[in-house]
C-alpha positions in Angstrom: -14.8 11.6 -4.8 -16.9 13.1 -2.1 -15.0 11.1 0.5 -11.8 13.0 -0.2 -11.1 15.3 2.7 -9.6 18.7 2.7 -6.1 18.0 4.2 -6.1 19.6 7.7 -2.8 20.4 9.4 -4.4 21.2 12.8 -5.0 18.1 14.9 -7.3 19.0 17.7 -7.6 17.7 21.2 -11.3 17.1 20.9 -10.6 14.7 18.1 -10.3 12.0 20.8 -13.7 12.8 22.3 -15.9 9.8 23.1 -18.4 10.7 20.3 -15.5 10.8 17.7 -14.1 7.6 19.0 -17.5 5.9 18.7 -17.7 6.9 15.1 -14.2 5.6 14.5 -15.3 2.3 16.0 -18.4 2.2 13.8 -16.4 2.8 10.7 -13.8 0.2 11.7 -16.5 -2.4 12.3 -18.2 -1.7 9.0 -14.9 -2.0 7.2 -14.0 -5.3 9.0 -17.4 -6.7 8.1 -16.9 -5.6 4.4 -13.5 -7.3 4.4 -14.9 -10.5 5.7 -17.7 -10.4 3.1 -15.1 -9.8 0.3 -13.1 -12.8 1.7 -16.1 -15.1 1.4 -16.8 -13.8 -2.2 -13.1 -14.3 -3.1 -13.3 -17.9 -1.9 -16.6 -18.6 -3.7 -16.3 -17.2 -7.2 -13.9 -18.0 -10.0 -13.7 -20.7 -12.7 -14.6 -23.2 -10.0 -17.8 -21.9 -8.3 -18.1 -23.0 -4.7 -21.3 -22.6 -2.6 -21.1 -20.6 0.6 -21.9 -23.6 2.8 -19.2 -25.6 1.2 -16.7 -22.8 1.7 -17.5 -22.8 5.4 -17.3 -26.5 5.6 -13.8 -26.5 3.9 -12.5 -23.7 6.2 -13.8 -25.0 9.5 -14.1 -28.7 9.1 -12.8 -31.7 7.1 -15.8 -31.5 4.8 -16.0 -30.6 1.2 -14.8 -32.2 -2.0 -11.1 -32.6 -2.9 -10.9 -30.2 -5.8 -12.8 -27.3 -4.1 -10.6 -27.8 -1.0 -7.4 -27.5 -3.0 -8.7 -24.5 -4.9 -9.5 -22.7 -1.6 -6.5 -23.7 0.5 -3.8 -23.5 -2.2 -5.0 -20.8 -4.5 -7.7 -18.4 -3.2 -7.1 -18.2 0.5 -3.4 -17.2 0.4 -4.2 -14.8 -2.4 -6.9 -13.1 -0.5 -4.8 -12.9 2.7 -1.9 -11.5 0.8 -4.1 -8.9 -0.8 -5.5 -7.9 2.6 -2.0 -7.5 4.1 -0.8 -5.7 1.0 -3.7 -3.2 1.2 -3.0 -2.6 4.9 0.7 -2.0 4.4 0.3 0.3 1.4 -2.5 2.4 3.0 -0.5 2.9 6.2 2.6 3.7 4.3 0.8 6.3 2.3 -0.8 7.9 5.4 2.6 8.1 7.1 4.3 9.7 4.1 1.5 12.2 3.6 1.6 13.4 7.2 5.4 13.4 7.5 5.7 15.5 4.4 2.5 17.5 4.8 1.8 16.6 1.1 -1.5 15.4 -0.2 0.1 13.6 -3.1 2.8 11.7 -1.1 2.7 8.0 -1.8 5.4 5.4 -2.6 4.6 5.3 -6.3 4.6 9.0 -6.9 7.8 9.6 -4.8 9.7 7.0 -6.8 10.1 4.6 -3.9 8.1 1.8 -5.5 10.1 2.1 -8.7 13.4 1.9 -6.8 12.3 -1.3 -5.0 11.1 -2.7 -8.3 14.5 -2.1 -10.0 16.2 -4.3 -7.4 13.7 -7.1 -7.8 14.0 -6.8 -11.7 17.8 -7.2 -11.4 17.3 -10.3 -9.1 14.9 -11.9 -11.6 16.6 -11.1 -14.9 20.1 -12.0 -13.7 19.0 -15.0 -11.6 20.7 -13.7 -8.5 20.8 -16.4 -5.9 19.4 -15.1 -2.6 18.0 -16.9 0.4 14.2 -17.3 0.7 12.7 -14.3 2.5 15.6 -12.0 1.8 14.1 -10.4 -1.3 12.2 -7.7 0.7 15.5 -6.6 2.2 16.9 -6.0 -1.3 13.7 -4.2 -2.3 14.0 -2.1 0.9 17.5 -1.0 -0.2 16.2 0.1 -3.5 13.3 1.9 -2.0 15.5 3.7 0.5 17.7 5.1 -2.2 14.7 7.1 -3.5 13.3 7.7 0.0 16.5 9.3 1.2 16.6 11.6 -1.8 13.1 12.8 -0.9 14.1 13.1 2.8 17.1 15.2 2.0 15.0 17.3 -0.4 12.7 18.3 2.5 15.6 20.5 3.8 15.6 22.4 0.5 11.9 22.8 -0.3 8.6 22.2 1.4 6.5 22.9 -1.8 4.4 19.7 -2.3 4.4 20.0 -6.1 8.2 20.3 -6.2 8.5 17.3 -4.0 6.3 15.3 -6.4 8.4 16.5 -9.3 11.6 15.3 -7.5 9.9 11.9 -6.9 8.8 11.7 -10.5 12.4 12.4 -11.6 13.6 9.6 -9.3 10.9 7.3 -10.7 11.9 8.1 -14.3 15.5 7.3 -13.5 14.7 4.0 -11.9 12.2 3.3 -14.7 14.9 3.8 -17.4 17.2 1.4 -15.5 14.4 -1.2 -15.3 14.0 -0.9 -19.1 17.7 -1.4 -19.6 17.5 -4.5 -17.4 14.5 -5.8 -19.2 16.3 -5.6 -22.6 18.8 -8.1 -21.3 16.2 -10.7 -20.2 15.0 -13.9 -21.7 11.4 -14.1 -23.1 10.2 -16.4 -20.3 11.6 -14.1 -17.7 10.2 -11.0 -19.3 6.6 -12.3 -19.4 6.6 -12.9 -15.6 8.4 -9.6 -15.1 5.9 -7.5 -17.1 3.1 -8.9 -15.0 5.1 -8.1 -11.8 5.9 -4.6 -12.9 2.2 -3.8 -13.2 1.4 -5.1 -9.8 -0.3 -8.4 -9.5 -1.6 -11.1 -7.0 -2.0 -13.7 -9.7 -0.4 -17.0 -8.8 0.7 -15.8 -5.3 0.7 -18.7 -2.8 1.5 -19.4 0.8 5.3 -18.9 0.2 4.6 -15.4 -1.0 2.5 -14.7 2.1 5.1 -16.2 4.4 7.7 -13.9 2.8 5.9 -10.7 3.7 4.2 -11.7 6.9 7.2 -11.1 9.2 7.7 -7.7 7.8 4.1 -6.6 8.2 3.9 -8.2 11.6 6.8 -6.0 12.8 6.5 -2.8 10.8 2.7 -2.3 11.0 2.5 -2.2 14.8 5.5 0.1 14.8 3.8 2.4 12.3 0.7 2.7 14.5 2.8 4.0 17.4 3.8 7.0 15.3 0.4 8.7 15.6 1.5 11.5 18.0 4.8 12.3 16.1 2.8 12.5 12.8 0.3 14.8 14.4 3.2 17.1 15.5 4.7 17.1 12.0 1.4 18.2 10.6 1.8 21.4 12.6 5.0 22.3 10.8 8.7 21.7 11.5 9.2 24.8 13.6 6.2 24.1 15.8 7.2 20.4 16.1 10.8 21.3 17.1 9.4 23.8 19.6 7.4 21.0 21.2 10.5 18.9 21.6 10.3 16.6 18.5 13.6 15.9 16.7 12.1 16.6 13.3 14.7 15.2 10.9 15.5 12.1 12.9 11.8 11.4 13.4 11.0 11.9 9.7 13.9 9.6 8.8 12.5 6.8 11.0 9.0 7.3 9.7 10.3 7.1 6.1 12.2 3.9 6.9 9.1 2.2 8.4 6.8 3.4 5.6 9.3 2.3 2.9 9.8 -1.1 4.7 6.0 -1.7 4.5 6.0 -0.8 0.8 9.1 -2.7 0.0 7.9 -6.0 1.4 4.8 -5.8 -0.8 6.7 -4.7 -3.9 9.1 -7.6 -3.5 6.2 -10.1 -3.8 3.4 -8.3 -5.6 5.1 -5.6 -7.6 4.4 -1.9 -7.4 0.6 -1.7 -6.9 -0.3 1.9 -7.4 -2.6 4.5 -5.8 -4.0 2.4 -2.8 -1.5 4.3 -0.6 -2.7 7.6 -2.1 -6.5 7.1 -2.0 -7.1 5.2 1.2 -5.8 7.8 3.7 -7.8 10.6 2.0 -11.0 8.6 2.1 -10.5 7.9 5.8 -9.9 11.5 6.6 -13.1 12.3 4.8 -15.1 9.6 6.6 -13.7 10.4 10.0 -13.6 14.2 9.5 -10.3 14.3 11.2 -6.6 14.3 10.4 -5.6 12.8 13.7 -3.1 10.1 12.7 -3.9 8.0 15.8 -7.3 7.4 14.2 -6.4 7.6 10.5 -3.6 5.0 10.5 -5.6 2.0 11.8 -8.8 2.8 9.8 -6.6 3.3 6.7 -5.2 -0.2 7.2 -8.7 -1.6 7.1 -9.8 0.5 4.1 -6.7 -0.3 2.2 -7.4 -4.1 2.7 -10.9 -3.6 1.5 -9.9 -1.6 -1.6 -7.1 -3.9 -2.7 -9.0 -7.2 -2.1 -12.1 -5.7 -3.8 -9.9 -4.5 -6.7 -8.4 -7.9 -7.1 -11.8 -9.6 -7.1 -12.8 -7.2 -9.9 -9.6 -7.9 -11.8 -10.3 -11.7 -11.5 -13.9 -11.5 -12.8 -14.2 -8.6 -15.2 -12.8 -10.6 -18.1 -13.2 -14.1 -16.6 -11.7 -16.7 -17.3 -8.8 -14.3 -18.1 -7.4 -12.3 -15.2 -6.1 -8.8 -15.1 -3.2 -7.7 -12.8 -4.8 -5.9 -9.8 -2.4 -2.9 -10.5 -4.4 -2.0 -13.6 -7.6 -1.7 -11.6 -6.0 0.4 -8.9 -4.4 2.7 -11.4 -7.8 3.1 -13.3 -9.5 4.1 -10.0 -6.6 6.1 -8.5 -5.4 8.2 -11.4 -8.5 10.5 -11.5 -8.1 11.0 -7.7 -4.5 11.9 -8.2 -5.4 14.4 -10.9 -8.1 15.9 -8.7 -5.6 16.3 -5.8 -2.9 17.8 -8.0 -5.4 20.3 -9.4 -6.4 21.3 -5.8 -2.7 21.8 -4.9 -2.1 24.0 -8.0 -5.2 26.1 -7.1 -3.9 26.6 -3.6 -0.7 28.0 -5.0 
């Protein structure tokens, strides 16, 4: 909890000073090493235990026994890589929404965006809608944009962060009710898979799942990192940003689209994994002691990958050999943080 930063809306020029950038580099390297370490653990542990040396032999040579090779290449490696990409996408999405709305609680789940995307996926699954491979994220994006555009239009009516979250909660409740209506129409076999999906899970995800989201992340993530300066201007307030030449509504609409695209790609494959998008950016602002989006976005991506892969490792092992959906772990960790942030917002009022 101590890593949660007070949300600053005054990006400063000296935030790019060499000393600050050196600290950013140190944090980035530590997170990258932590991610690699989690990757090795994710490949080693499980029902089939594999020694570190054998893991390296399987990854970098033709060595290793047949069963461990299959376990690593077909089960554990794609799951870990997908978890890392999902954590990156969710964390960057949350950071963009928080800065664009100047709202500490902004994240796809609390704004109803994830539920909107989940509704579309539920309809596709329950009604066996035939769509080409790789197109599911596009349908999820459409559902997420429905909620996102409502939030975007609401920014013209209110800037109060608590009211924004209430609007998002209302959208989430509406989409949640529609998901329940769809679920009632499903067959038992379909419902079991759908329930696990709606919690948010990496169980059973393979290379096909990774290949489905990879193009989206490869395109949307670099675009998101280019929005550092506009996000810094939006932190100053709409009037100030307009005065500095930024077309606020148009820029916010583009930022929303990119952030929702990152989230929708993950929701399409893994389901609505909650609170990574909320927690990671706040922890990064606390670690870096800055709200400069040019630094927060890339470090949030690394921390998001660490948080989600670490949570998935915990979900795999806590009741082994049974596995929990990773969404249960992230909710358990993230809910107290959300309550803390909400309390701080209410105190400020």
